C-alpha positions as CSV (number, residue, x, y, z in Angstrom):
1,X,-62.1,-45.7,-51.8
2,X,-61.4,-47.7,-54.4
3,X,-64.7,-47.7,-56.3
4,X,-64.0,-43.6,-56.7
5,X,-61.0,-44.5,-58.6
6,X,-62.6,-47.1,-60.8
7,X,-65.4,-44.7,-61.5
8,X,-63.0,-42.0,-62.4
9,X,-61.2,-44.0,-65.2
10,X,-64.1,-45.3,-66.1
11,X,-65.1,-41.5,-67.0
12,X,-61.8,-40.9,-68.2
13,X,-62.3,-43.7,-70.4
14,X,-65.7,-42.8,-71.7
15,X,-64.3,-39.4,-72.5
16,X,-61.3,-40.9,-74.4
17,X,-63.5,-42.6,-76.4
18,X,-65.8,-40.1,-76.9
19,X,-63.1,-37.9,-78.2
20,X,-61.8,-40.7,-80.5
21,X,-65.3,-41.1,-82.3
22,X,-65.3,-37.4,-83.0
23,X,-62.2,-36.8,-84.6
24,X,-62.2,-39.7,-86.5
25,X,-61.2,-38.1,-89.7
26,X,-57.9,-38.2,-91.2
27,X,-55.1,-35.1,-91.2
28,X,-51.9,-35.0,-92.9
29,X,-48.9,-35.1,-90.4
30,X,-45.8,-33.6,-91.8
31,X,-42.5,-33.9,-90.1
32,X,-40.1,-30.6,-91.7
33,X,-41.4,-28.0,-93.6
34,X,-41.7,-29.3,-97.5
35,X,-38.4,-27.9,-98.7
36,X,-36.3,-29.8,-96.0
37,X,-38.1,-33.5,-96.9
38,X,-35.2,-34.6,-99.0
39,X,-33.4,-34.4,-96.6
40,X,-35.0,-36.8,-94.7
41,X,-34.5,-41.0,-95.0
42,X,-37.4,-41.7,-94.8
43,X,-41.1,-40.4,-95.7
44,X,-41.9,-36.9,-94.6
45,X,-45.7,-36.7,-94.2
46,X,-47.6,-39.8,-92.4
47,X,-51.9,-39.2,-92.9
48,X,-53.9,-40.3,-89.6
49,X,-56.6,-40.3,-87.5
50,X,-56.9,-36.5,-85.8
51,X,-57.7,-38.5,-82.7
52,X,-54.0,-40.0,-82.8
53,X,-52.7,-36.2,-83.0
54,X,-54.0,-35.6,-79.5
55,X,-53.5,-38.4,-78.1
56,X,-50.0,-38.3,-79.1
57,X,-49.6,-34.4,-78.4
58,X,-51.2,-34.7,-74.6
59,X,-48.6,-38.5,-74.1
60,X,-45.8,-36.1,-75.6
61,X,-46.3,-33.1,-73.2
62,X,-46.8,-35.6,-70.4
63,X,-43.7,-36.7,-70.5
64,X,-41.8,-33.6,-71.0
65,X,-43.5,-32.6,-67.9
66,X,-42.2,-35.5,-66.2
67,X,-38.8,-35.2,-67.1
68,X,-38.6,-31.5,-66.7
69,X,-39.7,-32.4,-62.6
70,X,-37.2,-34.8,-62.6
71,X,-34.6,-32.5,-63.6
72,X,-35.8,-29.8,-61.3
73,X,-35.9,-32.4,-58.0
74,X,-32.4,-33.2,-58.6
75,X,-31.5,-30.8,-56.1
76,X,-33.9,-31.9,-53.6
77,X,-32.5,-35.8,-54.1
78,X,-29.3,-35.1,-53.6
79,X,-30.0,-33.2,-50.4
80,X,-32.1,-36.3,-49.3
81,X,-29.0,-38.8,-50.3
82,X,-26.7,-36.0,-48.1
83,X,-28.9,-35.8,-45.3
84,X,-29.4,-39.4,-45.3
85,X,-25.5,-40.5,-45.2
86,X,-24.6,-38.2,-42.4
87,X,-27.6,-39.4,-40.7
88,X,-26.2,-43.4,-40.8
89,X,-22.7,-42.1,-40.2
90,X,-23.9,-40.0,-37.2
91,X,-25.8,-43.7,-36.0
92,X,-22.6,-45.4,-36.1
93,X,-20.9,-43.2,-33.8
94,X,-23.1,-43.4,-31.8
95,X,-23.7,-46.6,-31.7
96,X,-20.0,-46.4,-31.1
97,X,-19.9,-44.5,-28.3
98,X,-22.1,-46.3,-26.5
99,X,-20.0,-49.4,-26.8
100,X,-17.1,-47.8,-25.5
101,X,-18.4,-45.6,-22.7
102,X,-21.8,-47.8,-21.5
103,X,-20.3,-51.3,-21.0
104,X,-23.7,-52.5,-21.5
105,X,-25.4,-50.5,-18.6
106,X,-27.9,-48.3,-18.8
107,X,-27.8,-44.8,-20.5
108,X,-28.6,-43.2,-17.2
109,X,-26.0,-45.1,-15.2
110,X,-23.0,-44.7,-17.6
111,X,-23.6,-41.1,-17.5
112,X,-23.3,-40.9,-13.8
113,X,-20.7,-42.5,-14.3
């Protein structure tokens, strides 16, 4: 199984390197439209290789997806935490009842008494 994982990672790395080599041309990346460029305290445009834009878009998409999923699963996590607290409370209650009624006896014998 470890071999398959390393093989898959090698293929992904190879594809990323080939993509970077195929897109070495430079592009101008504008942060805001030209009309609004006077409002920024930093440069409005940057000249970067095309593959940086592609990889940046992929990383940004992944980050947005992770955050979106984290917010979406908030209800599920809150429900699981509530059930965990309820379970621990019930376990403490059962333990207290066993100590009070069982007096160290077997559960079946405690029920017969």
